[in-house]
PyMOL Python script that loads the backbone (N, CA, C, O; Angstrom):
from pymol import cmd

cmd.read_pdbstr("""\
ATOM      1  N   UNK A   1     170.298 133.092 211.085  1.00  0.00           N
ATOM      2  CA  UNK A   1     171.002 134.073 211.584  1.00  0.00           C
ATOM      3  C   UNK A   1     172.249 133.679 211.735  1.00  0.00           C
ATOM      4  O   UNK A   1     172.284 132.687 212.462  1.00  0.00           O
ATOM      5  N   UNK A   2     173.609 134.120 211.259  1.00  0.00           N
ATOM      6  CA  UNK A   2     174.707 133.704 211.546  1.00  0.00           C
ATOM      7  C   UNK A   2     175.179 134.830 212.859  1.00  0.00           C
ATOM      8  O   UNK A   2     174.825 136.008 212.877  1.00  0.00           O
ATOM      9  N   UNK A   3     175.973 134.227 213.831  1.00  0.00           N
ATOM     10  CA  UNK A   3     176.647 134.908 214.918  1.00  0.00           C
ATOM     11  C   UNK A   3     178.042 135.120 215.021  1.00  0.00           C
ATOM     12  O   UNK A   3     178.618 135.632 215.981  1.00  0.00           O
ATOM     13  N   UNK A   4     178.599 134.656 213.881  1.00  0.00           N
ATOM     14  CA  UNK A   4     180.066 134.886 213.548  1.00  0.00           C
ATOM     15  C   UNK A   4     180.886 134.347 214.595  1.00  0.00           C
ATOM     16  O   UNK A   4     180.439 134.240 215.737  1.00  0.00           O
ATOM     17  N   UNK A   5     182.192 133.958 214.257  1.00  0.00           N
ATOM     18  CA  UNK A   5     183.158 133.328 214.988  1.00  0.00           C
ATOM     19  C   UNK A   5     183.285 133.727 216.478  1.00  0.00           C
ATOM     20  O   UNK A   5     183.176 134.918 216.767  1.00  0.00           O
ATOM     21  N   UNK A   6     183.499 132.848 217.395  1.00  0.00           N
ATOM     22  CA  UNK A   6     183.905 133.375 218.657  1.00  0.00           C
ATOM     23  C   UNK A   6     182.725 133.696 219.314  1.00  0.00           C
ATOM     24  O   UNK A   6     182.955 134.204 220.412  1.00  0.00           O
ATOM     25  N   UNK A   7     181.343 133.568 219.002  1.00  0.00           N
ATOM     26  CA  UNK A   7     180.325 133.898 219.478  1.00  0.00           C
ATOM     27  C   UNK A   7     179.275 132.993 219.977  1.00  0.00           C
ATOM     28  O   UNK A   7     178.974 132.150 219.132  1.00  0.00           O
ATOM     29  N   UNK A   8     178.622 132.900 221.086  1.00  0.00           N
ATOM     30  CA  UNK A   8     177.850 131.801 221.462  1.00  0.00           C
ATOM     31  C   UNK A   8     176.436 132.471 221.955  1.00  0.00           C
ATOM     32  O   UNK A   8     176.258 133.663 222.209  1.00  0.00           O
ATOM     33  N   UNK A   9     175.621 131.571 222.017  1.00  0.00           N
ATOM     34  CA  UNK A   9     174.186 132.209 222.336  1.00  0.00           C
ATOM     35  C   UNK A   9     173.922 132.429 223.903  1.00  0.00           C
ATOM     36  O   UNK A   9     172.786 132.750 224.252  1.00  0.00           O
ATOM     37  N   UNK A  10     174.703 132.305 224.637  1.00  0.00           N
ATOM     38  CA  UNK A  10     174.492 132.712 226.002  1.00  0.00           C
ATOM     39  C   UNK A  10     174.756 133.942 226.355  1.00  0.00           C
ATOM     40  O   UNK A  10     174.364 134.364 227.443  1.00  0.00           O
ATOM     41  N   UNK A  11     175.492 134.746 225.458  1.00  0.00           N
ATOM     42  CA  UNK A  11     175.671 136.091 225.586  1.00  0.00           C
ATOM     43  C   UNK A  11     176.602 136.543 226.857  1.00  0.00           C
ATOM     44  O   UNK A  11     176.534 137.680 227.325  1.00  0.00           O
ATOM     45  N   UNK A  12     177.428 135.587 227.335  1.00  0.00           N
ATOM     46  CA  UNK A  12     178.255 136.004 228.238  1.00  0.00           C
ATOM     47  C   UNK A  12     179.895 136.009 227.731  1.00  0.00           C
ATOM     48  O   UNK A  12     180.833 135.776 228.493  1.00  0.00           O
ATOM     49  N   UNK A  13     180.022 136.317 226.323  1.00  0.00           N
ATOM     50  CA  UNK A  13     181.287 136.355 225.827  1.00  0.00           C
ATOM     51  C   UNK A  13     182.009 135.029 225.763  1.00  0.00           C
ATOM     52  O   UNK A  13     183.187 135.098 225.413  1.00  0.00           O
ATOM     53  N   UNK A  14     181.558 133.930 226.016  1.00  0.00           N
ATOM     54  CA  UNK A  14     182.467 132.425 225.857  1.00  0.00           C
ATOM     55  C   UNK A  14     182.853 132.249 227.343  1.00  0.00           C
ATOM     56  O   UNK A  14     183.367 131.177 227.662  1.00  0.00           O
ATOM     57  N   UNK A  15     182.644 133.249 228.331  1.00  0.00           N
ATOM     58  CA  UNK A  15     183.252 132.868 229.817  1.00  0.00           C
ATOM     59  C   UNK A  15     182.492 131.538 230.453  1.00  0.00           C
ATOM     60  O   UNK A  15     182.974 130.841 231.346  1.00  0.00           O
ATOM     61  N   UNK A  16     181.304 131.342 229.865  1.00  0.00           N
ATOM     62  CA  UNK A  16     180.806 130.061 230.597  1.00  0.00           C
ATOM     63  C   UNK A  16     180.644 128.863 229.819  1.00  0.00           C
ATOM     64  O   UNK A  16     180.008 127.902 230.251  1.00  0.00           O
ATOM     65  N   UNK A  17     181.287 128.882 228.500  1.00  0.00           N
ATOM     66  CA  UNK A  17     181.342 127.798 227.563  1.00  0.00           C
ATOM     67  C   UNK A  17     182.426 127.000 228.054  1.00  0.00           C
ATOM     68  O   UNK A  17     182.725 126.271 227.107  1.00  0.00           O
ATOM     69  N   UNK A  18     183.195 126.738 229.048  1.00  0.00           N
ATOM     70  CA  UNK A  18     184.119 125.916 229.316  1.00  0.00           C
ATOM     71  C   UNK A  18     185.564 126.056 228.547  1.00  0.00           C
ATOM     72  O   UNK A  18     186.354 125.114 228.487  1.00  0.00           O
ATOM     73  N   UNK A  19     185.778 127.156 228.052  1.00  0.00           N
ATOM     74  CA  UNK A  19     186.878 127.559 227.544  1.00  0.00           C
ATOM     75  C   UNK A  19     187.520 128.287 228.495  1.00  0.00           C
ATOM     76  O   UNK A  19     186.965 128.831 229.450  1.00  0.00           O
ATOM     77  N   UNK A  20     189.325 128.316 228.110  1.00  0.00           N
ATOM     78  CA  UNK A  20     190.210 128.918 229.029  1.00  0.00           C
ATOM     79  C   UNK A  20     189.954 130.566 228.745  1.00  0.00           C
ATOM     80  O   UNK A  20     189.288 130.992 227.801  1.00  0.00           O
ATOM     81  N   UNK A  21     190.580 131.342 229.691  1.00  0.00           N
ATOM     82  CA  UNK A  21     190.507 132.720 229.308  1.00  0.00           C
ATOM     83  C   UNK A  21     191.010 133.364 228.053  1.00  0.00           C
ATOM     84  O   UNK A  21     190.612 134.488 227.748  1.00  0.00           O
ATOM     85  N   UNK A  22     191.812 132.746 227.356  1.00  0.00           N
ATOM     86  CA  UNK A  22     192.078 133.191 226.159  1.00  0.00           C
ATOM     87  C   UNK A  22     191.114 132.537 224.978  1.00  0.00           C
ATOM     88  O   UNK A  22     191.360 132.734 223.788  1.00  0.00           O
ATOM     89  N   UNK A  23     190.182 131.873 225.353  1.00  0.00           N
ATOM     90  CA  UNK A  23     189.087 131.301 224.383  1.00  0.00           C
ATOM     91  C   UNK A  23     189.416 130.361 223.312  1.00  0.00           C
ATOM     92  O   UNK A  23     188.715 130.176 222.318  1.00  0.00           O
ATOM     93  N   UNK A  24     190.581 129.749 223.587  1.00  0.00           N
ATOM     94  CA  UNK A  24     191.102 129.044 222.598  1.00  0.00           C
ATOM     95  C   UNK A  24     190.909 127.548 222.801  1.00  0.00           C
ATOM     96  O   UNK A  24     190.800 126.759 221.863  1.00  0.00           O
ATOM     97  N   UNK A  25     190.870 127.179 224.199  1.00  0.00           N
ATOM     98  CA  UNK A  25     190.918 125.774 224.701  1.00  0.00           C
ATOM     99  C   UNK A  25     190.108 125.582 225.905  1.00  0.00           C
ATOM    100  O   UNK A  25     189.823 126.567 226.585  1.00  0.00           O
ATOM    101  N   UNK A  26     189.735 124.491 226.215  1.00  0.00           N
ATOM    102  CA  UNK A  26     188.972 124.145 227.464  1.00  0.00           C
ATOM    103  C   UNK A  26     189.849 124.607 228.740  1.00  0.00           C
ATOM    104  O   UNK A  26     191.072 124.469 228.766  1.00  0.00           O
ATOM    105  N   UNK A  27     189.151 125.132 229.723  1.00  0.00           N
ATOM    106  CA  UNK A  27     189.882 125.546 231.024  1.00  0.00           C
ATOM    107  C   UNK A  27     190.502 124.392 231.665  1.00  0.00           C
ATOM    108  O   UNK A  27     189.915 123.310 231.617  1.00  0.00           O
ATOM    109  N   UNK A  28     191.649 124.506 232.274  1.00  0.00           N
ATOM    110  CA  UNK A  28     192.377 123.505 233.032  1.00  0.00           C
ATOM    111  C   UNK A  28     191.376 123.236 234.167  1.00  0.00           C
ATOM    112  O   UNK A  28     190.589 124.101 234.552  1.00  0.00           O
ATOM    113  N   UNK A  29     191.435 122.133 234.629  1.00  0.00           N
ATOM    114  CA  UNK A  29     190.793 121.393 235.796  1.00  0.00           C
ATOM    115  C   UNK A  29     191.846 120.752 236.661  1.00  0.00           C
ATOM    116  O   UNK A  29     191.530 120.243 237.736  1.00  0.00           O
ATOM    117  N   UNK A  30     192.941 120.760 236.276  1.00  0.00           N
ATOM    118  CA  UNK A  30     194.029 120.133 236.952  1.00  0.00           C
ATOM    119  C   UNK A  30     194.358 120.681 238.448  1.00  0.00           C
ATOM    120  O   UNK A  30     194.408 121.895 238.646  1.00  0.00           O
ATOM    121  N   UNK A  31     194.537 119.923 239.295  1.00  0.00           N
ATOM    122  CA  UNK A  31     194.789 120.470 240.748  1.00  0.00           C
ATOM    123  C   UNK A  31     196.493 121.072 240.684  1.00  0.00           C
ATOM    124  O   UNK A  31     196.876 121.891 241.520  1.00  0.00           O
ATOM    125  N   UNK A  32     197.207 120.667 239.839  1.00  0.00           N
ATOM    126  CA  UNK A  32     198.611 120.944 239.790  1.00  0.00           C
ATOM    127  C   UNK A  32     198.823 122.206 238.744  1.00  0.00           C
ATOM    128  O   UNK A  32     199.648 122.123 237.833  1.00  0.00           O
ATOM    129  N   UNK A  33     198.076 123.287 238.933  1.00  0.00           N
ATOM    130  CA  UNK A  33     198.340 124.199 237.830  1.00  0.00           C
ATOM    131  C   UNK A  33     199.169 125.192 237.892  1.00  0.00           C
ATOM    132  O   UNK A  33     199.609 125.716 236.869  1.00  0.00           O
ATOM    133  N   UNK A  34     199.544 125.645 239.280  1.00  0.00           N
ATOM    134  CA  UNK A  34     200.391 126.543 239.640  1.00  0.00           C
ATOM    135  C   UNK A  34     201.762 126.124 239.802  1.00  0.00           C
ATOM    136  O   UNK A  34     201.900 124.962 240.182  1.00  0.00           O
ATOM    137  N   UNK A  35     202.984 126.912 239.569  1.00  0.00           N
ATOM    138  CA  UNK A  35     204.140 126.164 240.015  1.00  0.00           C
ATOM    139  C   UNK A  35     204.540 126.061 241.239  1.00  0.00           C
ATOM    140  O   UNK A  35     205.512 125.344 241.474  1.00  0.00           O
ATOM    141  N   UNK A  36     203.911 126.723 242.238  1.00  0.00           N
ATOM    142  CA  UNK A  36     204.072 126.386 243.594  1.00  0.00           C
ATOM    143  C   UNK A  36     203.402 125.259 244.057  1.00  0.00           C
ATOM    144  O   UNK A  36     203.857 124.635 245.015  1.00  0.00           O
ATOM    145  N   UNK A  37     202.175 124.854 243.386  1.00  0.00           N
ATOM    146  CA  UNK A  37     201.701 123.460 243.673  1.00  0.00           C
ATOM    147  C   UNK A  37     202.436 122.589 243.148  1.00  0.00           C
ATOM    148  O   UNK A  37     202.466 121.537 243.787  1.00  0.00           O
ATOM    149  N   UNK A  38     203.204 122.624 241.986  1.00  0.00           N
ATOM    150  CA  UNK A  38     204.024 121.511 241.569  1.00  0.00           C
ATOM    151  C   UNK A  38     205.277 121.438 242.307  1.00  0.00           C
ATOM    152  O   UNK A  38     205.904 120.382 242.393  1.00  0.00           O
ATOM    153  N   UNK A  39     205.706 122.651 242.905  1.00  0.00           N
ATOM    154  CA  UNK A  39     206.892 122.461 243.860  1.00  0.00           C
ATOM    155  C   UNK A  39     206.559 121.589 244.914  1.00  0.00           C
ATOM    156  O   UNK A  39     207.347 120.748 245.347  1.00  0.00           O
ATOM    157  N   UNK A  40     205.332 121.774 245.375  1.00  0.00           N
ATOM    158  CA  UNK A  40     204.918 121.224 246.758  1.00  0.00           C
ATOM    159  C   UNK A  40     204.856 119.468 246.396  1.00  0.00           C
ATOM    160  O   UNK A  40     205.339 118.579 247.097  1.00  0.00           O
ATOM    161  N   UNK A  41     204.214 119.327 245.272  1.00  0.00           N
ATOM    162  CA  UNK A  41     204.261 117.977 244.735  1.00  0.00           C
ATOM    163  C   UNK A  41     205.682 117.073 244.676  1.00  0.00           C
ATOM    164  O   UNK A  41     205.836 115.949 245.154  1.00  0.00           O
ATOM    165  N   UNK A  42     206.575 117.801 244.027  1.00  0.00           N
ATOM    166  CA  UNK A  42     207.963 117.523 243.912  1.00  0.00           C
ATOM    167  C   UNK A  42     208.564 117.113 245.207  1.00  0.00           C
ATOM    168  O   UNK A  42     209.119 116.041 245.453  1.00  0.00           O
ATOM    169  N   UNK A  43     208.359 118.197 246.057  1.00  0.00           N
ATOM    170  CA  UNK A  43     208.813 117.957 247.598  1.00  0.00           C
ATOM    171  C   UNK A  43     208.481 116.739 248.210  1.00  0.00           C
ATOM    172  O   UNK A  43     209.308 115.980 248.714  1.00  0.00           O
ATOM    173  N   UNK A  44     207.005 116.511 248.158  1.00  0.00           N
ATOM    174  CA  UNK A  44     206.394 115.172 248.506  1.00  0.00           C
ATOM    175  C   UNK A  44     207.214 113.902 248.042  1.00  0.00           C
ATOM    176  O   UNK A  44     207.775 113.024 248.698  1.00  0.00           O
ATOM    177  N   UNK A  45     207.079 114.125 246.590  1.00  0.00           N
ATOM    178  CA  UNK A  45     207.716 112.856 246.072  1.00  0.00           C
ATOM    179  C   UNK A  45     209.434 112.798 246.402  1.00  0.00           C
ATOM    180  O   UNK A  45     209.985 111.717 246.609  1.00  0.00           O
ATOM    181  N   UNK A  46     210.066 113.897 246.416  1.00  0.00           N
ATOM    182  CA  UNK A  46     211.303 113.692 246.927  1.00  0.00           C
ATOM    183  C   UNK A  46     211.713 113.052 248.339  1.00  0.00           C
ATOM    184  O   UNK A  46     212.697 112.375 248.637  1.00  0.00           O
ATOM    185  N   UNK A  47     210.714 113.460 249.047  1.00  0.00           N
ATOM    186  CA  UNK A  47     210.868 112.777 250.530  1.00  0.00           C
ATOM    187  C   UNK A  47     210.596 111.199 250.636  1.00  0.00           C
ATOM    188  O   UNK A  47     211.314 110.430 251.276  1.00  0.00           O
ATOM    189  N   UNK A  48     209.520 110.853 249.957  1.00  0.00           N
ATOM    190  CA  UNK A  48     209.195 109.673 249.784  1.00  0.00           C
ATOM    191  C   UNK A  48     210.235 108.722 248.793  1.00  0.00           C
ATOM    192  O   UNK A  48     210.458 107.560 249.133  1.00  0.00           O
ATOM    193  N   UNK A  49     210.697 109.144 247.865  1.00  0.00           N
ATOM    194  CA  UNK A  49     211.705 108.514 247.010  1.00  0.00           C
ATOM    195  C   UNK A  49     213.185 108.486 247.876  1.00  0.00           C
ATOM    196  O   UNK A  49     214.070 107.637 247.781  1.00  0.00           O
ATOM    197  N   UNK A  50     213.161 109.443 248.566  1.00  0.00           N
ATOM    198  CA  UNK A  50     214.494 109.389 249.482  1.00  0.00           C
ATOM    199  C   UNK A  50     214.378 108.299 250.616  1.00  0.00           C
ATOM    200  O   UNK A  50     215.388 107.778 251.089  1.00  0.00           O
ATOM    201  N   UNK A  51     213.313 108.028 250.963  1.00  0.00           N
ATOM    202  CA  UNK A  51     213.012 106.998 251.885  1.00  0.00           C
ATOM    203  C   UNK A  51     213.204 105.697 251.357  1.00  0.00           C
ATOM    204  O   UNK A  51     213.857 104.840 251.953  1.00  0.00           O
ATOM    205  N   UNK A  52     212.629 105.512 250.203  1.00  0.00           N
ATOM    206  CA  UNK A  52     212.708 104.195 249.514  1.00  0.00           C
ATOM    207  C   UNK A  52     214.191 103.745 248.848  1.00  0.00           C
ATOM    208  O   UNK A  52     214.465 102.553 248.712  1.00  0.00           O
ATOM    209  N   UNK A  53     215.179 104.886 248.422  1.00  0.00           N
ATOM    210  CA  UNK A  53     216.180 104.834 248.183  1.00  0.00           C
ATOM    211  C   UNK A  53     217.194 104.227 249.260  1.00  0.00           C
ATOM    212  O   UNK A  53     218.055 103.363 249.088  1.00  0.00           O
ATOM    213  N   UNK A  54     216.844 104.931 250.433  1.00  0.00           N
ATOM    214  CA  UNK A  54     217.894 104.343 251.683  1.00  0.00           C
ATOM    215  C   UNK A  54     217.426 102.917 251.993  1.00  0.00           C
ATOM    216  O   UNK A  54     218.292 102.125 252.364  1.00  0.00           O
ATOM    217  N   UNK A  55     216.176 102.502 251.889  1.00  0.00           N
ATOM    218  CA  UNK A  55     215.653 101.197 252.038  1.00  0.00           C
ATOM    219  C   UNK A  55     216.506 100.249 251.088  1.00  0.00           C
ATOM    220  O   UNK A  55     217.102  99.238 251.460  1.00  0.00           O
ATOM    221  N   UNK A  56     216.458 100.760 249.783  1.00  0.00           N
ATOM    222  CA  UNK A  56     217.068  99.880 248.731  1.00  0.00           C
ATOM    223  C   UNK A  56     218.609  99.751 249.107  1.00  0.00           C
ATOM    224  O   UNK A  56     219.124  98.635 249.044  1.00  0.00           O
ATOM    225  N   UNK A  57     219.411 100.922 249.520  1.00  0.00           N
ATOM    226  CA  UNK A  57     220.608 100.548 249.881  1.00  0.00           C
ATOM    227  C   UNK A  57     220.842  99.784 250.899  1.00  0.00           C
ATOM    228  O   UNK A  57     221.908  99.167 250.922  1.00  0.00           O
ATOM    229  N   UNK A  58     220.057  99.672 251.794  1.00  0.00           N
ATOM    230  CA  UNK A  58     220.031  99.016 253.037  1.00  0.00           C
ATOM    231  C   UNK A  58     219.973  97.337 252.723  1.00  0.00           C
ATOM    232  O   UNK A  58     220.376  96.561 253.590  1.00  0.00           O
ATOM    233  N   UNK A  59     219.506  96.892 251.573  1.00  0.00           N
ATOM    234  CA  UNK A  59     219.472  95.730 251.157  1.00  0.00           C
ATOM    235  C   UNK A  59     218.040  95.144 251.482  1.00  0.00           C
ATOM    236  O   UNK A  59     217.888  93.932 251.639  1.00  0.00           O
ATOM    237  N   UNK A  60     217.045  96.000 251.574  1.00  0.00           N
ATOM    238  CA  UNK A  60     215.605  95.411 251.941  1.00  0.00           C
ATOM    239  C   UNK A  60     215.161  94.828 250.647  1.00  0.00           C
ATOM    240  O   UNK A  60     215.711  95.029 249.564  1.00  0.00           O
ATOM    241  N   UNK A  61     213.962  93.977 250.890  1.00  0.00           N
ATOM    242  CA  UNK A  61     213.178  93.460 249.745  1.00  0.00           C
ATOM    243  C   UNK A  61     212.393  94.581 249.100  1.00  0.00           C
ATOM    244  O   UNK A  61     212.203  95.661 249.659  1.00  0.00           O
ATOM    245  N   UNK A  62     211.919  94.251 247.817  1.00  0.00           N
ATOM    246  CA  UNK A  62     211.043  95.102 247.138  1.00  0.00           C
ATOM    247  C   UNK A  62     209.842  95.488 248.004  1.00  0.00           C
ATOM    248  O   UNK A  62     209.536  96.679 248.070  1.00  0.00           O
ATOM    249  N   UNK A  63     209.332  94.819 248.491  1.00  0.00           N
ATOM    250  CA  UNK A  63     208.072  95.044 249.353  1.00  0.00           C
ATOM    251  C   UNK A  63     208.388  96.088 250.509  1.00  0.00           C
ATOM    252  O   UNK A  63     207.542  96.951 250.744  1.00  0.00           O
ATOM    253  N   UNK A  64     209.535  96.049 251.221  1.00  0.00           N
ATOM    254  CA  UNK A  64     209.790  96.668 252.156  1.00  0.00           C
ATOM    255  C   UNK A  64     210.145  98.161 251.531  1.00  0.00           C
ATOM    256  O   UNK A  64     209.821  99.214 252.080  1.00  0.00           O
ATOM    257  N   UNK A  65     210.884  98.055 250.256  1.00  0.00           N
ATOM    258  CA  UNK A  65     211.075  99.350 249.772  1.00  0.00           C
ATOM    259  C   UNK A  65     209.871 100.034 249.262  1.00  0.00           C
ATOM    260  O   UNK A  65     209.707 101.253 249.299  1.00  0.00           O
ATOM    261  N   UNK A  66     209.061  99.192 248.797  1.00  0.00           N
ATOM    262  CA  UNK A  66     207.630 100.087 248.406  1.00  0.00           C
ATOM    263  C   UNK A  66     206.816 100.604 249.417  1.00  0.00           C
ATOM    264  O   UNK A  66     206.249 101.692 249.324  1.00  0.00           O
ATOM    265  N   UNK A  67     206.737  99.804 250.447  1.00  0.00           N
ATOM    266  CA  UNK A  67     206.065 100.259 251.934  1.00  0.00           C
ATOM    267  C   UNK A  67     206.988 101.481 252.444  1.00  0.00           C
ATOM    268  O   UNK A  67     206.468 102.432 253.027  1.00  0.00           O
ATOM    269  N   UNK A  68     208.266 101.426 252.224  1.00  0.00           N
ATOM    270  CA  UNK A  68     208.883 102.609 253.008  1.00  0.00           C
ATOM    271  C   UNK A  68     208.734 103.945 252.143  1.00  0.00           C
ATOM    272  O   UNK A  68     208.709 105.050 252.685  1.00  0.00           O
ATOM    273  N   UNK A  69     208.632 103.760 250.697  1.00  0.00           N
ATOM    274  CA  UNK A  69     208.282 104.843 249.632  1.00  0.00           C
ATOM    275  C   UNK A  69     206.919 105.536 250.282  1.00  0.00           C
ATOM    276  O   UNK A  69     206.739 106.701 250.637  1.00  0.00           O
ATOM    277  N   UNK A  70     206.045 104.418 250.307  1.00  0.00           N
ATOM    278  CA  UNK A  70     204.591 105.005 250.651  1.00  0.00           C
ATOM    279  C   UNK A  70     204.660 105.695 251.841  1.00  0.00           C
ATOM    280  O   UNK A  70     204.068 106.766 251.978  1.00  0.00           O
ATOM    281  N   UNK A  71     205.447 105.098 252.887  1.00  0.00           N
ATOM    282  CA  UNK A  71     205.462 105.589 254.423  1.00  0.00           C
ATOM    283  C   UNK A  71     206.301 107.193 254.036  1.00  0.00           C
ATOM    284  O   UNK A  71     206.146 108.169 254.771  1.00  0.00           O
ATOM    285  N   UNK A  72     207.034 107.229 252.985  1.00  0.00           N
ATOM    286  CA  UNK A  72     208.114 108.431 253.094  1.00  0.00           C
ATOM    287  C   UNK A  72     207.128 109.544 252.417  1.00  0.00           C
ATOM    288  O   UNK A  72     207.158 110.735 252.725  1.00  0.00           O
ATOM    289  N   UNK A  73     206.302 109.008 251.505  1.00  0.00           N
ATOM    290  CA  UNK A  73     205.469 110.007 250.783  1.00  0.00           C
ATOM    291  C   UNK A  73     204.301 110.734 251.641  1.00  0.00           C
ATOM    292  O   UNK A  73     203.837 111.866 251.499  1.00  0.00           O
ATOM    293  N   UNK A  74     203.963 109.682 252.613  1.00  0.00           N
ATOM    294  CA  UNK A  74     202.850 110.243 253.773  1.00  0.00           C
ATOM    295  C   UNK A  74     203.553 111.169 254.708  1.00  0.00           C
ATOM    296  O   UNK A  74     202.915 112.087 255.222  1.00  0.00           O
ATOM    297  N   UNK A  75     205.065 110.965 255.017  1.00  0.00           N
ATOM    298  CA  UNK A  75     205.581 111.674 255.839  1.00  0.00           C
ATOM    299  C   UNK A  75     205.922 112.981 255.092  1.00  0.00           C
ATOM    300  O   UNK A  75     205.775 114.019 255.737  1.00  0.00           O
ATOM    301  N   UNK A  76     206.303 113.059 253.978  1.00  0.00           N
ATOM    302  CA  UNK A  76     206.445 114.170 253.208  1.00  0.00           C
ATOM    303  C   UNK A  76     205.106 115.095 253.048  1.00  0.00           C
ATOM    304  O   UNK A  76     205.046 116.310 253.235  1.00  0.00           O
ATOM    305  N   UNK A  77     204.158 114.311 252.698  1.00  0.00           N
ATOM    306  CA  UNK A  77     202.731 115.226 252.869  1.00  0.00           C
ATOM    307  C   UNK A  77     202.744 115.764 254.269  1.00  0.00           C
ATOM    308  O   UNK A  77     202.600 116.985 254.332  1.00  0.00           O
ATOM    309  N   UNK A  78     202.868 115.194 255.284  1.00  0.00           N
ATOM    310  CA  UNK A  78     202.889 115.729 256.558  1.00  0.00           C
ATOM    311  C   UNK A  78     203.764 116.756 257.108  1.00  0.00           C
ATOM    312  O   UNK A  78     203.343 117.638 257.857  1.00  0.00           O
ATOM    313  N   UNK A  79     205.169 116.631 256.687  1.00  0.00           N
ATOM    314  CA  UNK A  79     205.792 117.673 256.746  1.00  0.00           C
ATOM    315  C   UNK A  79     205.617 118.763 255.986  1.00  0.00           C
ATOM    316  O   UNK A  79     205.894 119.842 256.510  1.00  0.00           O
ATOM    317  N   UNK A  80     205.196 118.752 254.795  1.00  0.00           N
ATOM    318  CA  UNK A  80     204.597 119.697 253.943  1.00  0.00           C
ATOM    319  C   UNK A  80     203.445 120.578 254.769  1.00  0.00           C
ATOM    320  O   UNK A  80     203.499 121.786 254.997  1.00  0.00           O
ATOM    321  N   UNK A  81     202.433 119.689 255.139  1.00  0.00           N
ATOM    322  CA  UNK A  81     201.386 120.390 255.841  1.00  0.00           C
ATOM    323  C   UNK A  81     201.845 121.214 257.111  1.00  0.00           C
ATOM    324  O   UNK A  81     201.288 122.239 257.505  1.00  0.00           O
ATOM    325  N   UNK A  82     202.973 120.596 257.708  1.00  0.00           N
ATOM    326  CA  UNK A  82     203.283 121.467 258.837  1.00  0.00           C
ATOM    327  C   UNK A  82     203.881 122.550 258.664  1.00  0.00           C
ATOM    328  O   UNK A  82     203.729 123.535 259.386  1.00  0.00           O
ATOM    329  N   UNK A  83     204.857 122.464 257.386  1.00  0.00           N
ATOM    330  CA  UNK A  83     205.543 123.842 256.909  1.00  0.00           C
ATOM    331  C   UNK A  83     204.701 125.102 256.579  1.00  0.00           C
ATOM    332  O   UNK A  83     204.961 126.266 256.882  1.00  0.00           O
ATOM    333  N   UNK A  84     203.574 124.592 255.851  1.00  0.00           N
ATOM    334  CA  UNK A  84     202.519 125.553 255.652  1.00  0.00           C
ATOM    335  C   UNK A  84     201.977 125.901 256.589  1.00  0.00           C
ATOM    336  O   UNK A  84     201.663 127.091 256.594  1.00  0.00           O
ATOM    337  N   UNK A  85     201.721 125.317 257.439  1.00  0.00           N
ATOM    338  CA  UNK A  85     200.801 125.692 258.951  1.00  0.00           C
ATOM    339  C   UNK A  85     201.762 126.712 259.576  1.00  0.00           C
ATOM    340  O   UNK A  85     201.425 127.878 259.784  1.00  0.00           O
ATOM    341  N   UNK A  86     202.851 126.268 259.836  1.00  0.00           N
ATOM    342  CA  UNK A  86     203.614 127.417 260.620  1.00  0.00           C
ATOM    343  C   UNK A  86     204.185 128.635 259.861  1.00  0.00           C
ATOM    344  O   UNK A  86     204.845 129.528 260.392  1.00  0.00           O
ATOM    345  N   UNK A  87     203.862 128.566 258.594  1.00  0.00           N
ATOM    346  CA  UNK A  87     204.312 129.803 257.946  1.00  0.00           C
ATOM    347  C   UNK A  87     203.278 130.720 257.475  1.00  0.00           C
ATOM    348  O   UNK A  87     203.596 131.742 256.866  1.00  0.00           O
ATOM    349  N   UNK A  88     202.083 130.429 257.711  1.00  0.00           N
ATOM    350  CA  UNK A  88     200.959 131.062 257.647  1.00  0.00           C
ATOM    351  C   UNK A  88     200.848 132.212 258.473  1.00  0.00           C
ATOM    352  O   UNK A  88     199.811 132.874 258.474  1.00  0.00           O
TER     353      UNK A  88
END
""", "prot")
cmd.dss("prot")
cmd.show_as("cartoon", "prot")
cmd.util.cbc("prot")
cmd.orient("prot")
């Protein structure tokens, strides 16, 4: 017995088959799917890269530049958390 294209045996219309809402491809499981989440990520990276750039301009070694960049990313994450917390 043929079920035809786009039909599955679960009877839920394809909603539980791991496909996206349009039924063409797999549903996205990425954490950064909305534009606002992408903007948050860019903000955190911008703060981190800013710290790394300042260390580089100050003549620091590559190890210090790397540590400053990681510290800046952590500071950017903390700043983003604080901004979201006060704006709720």
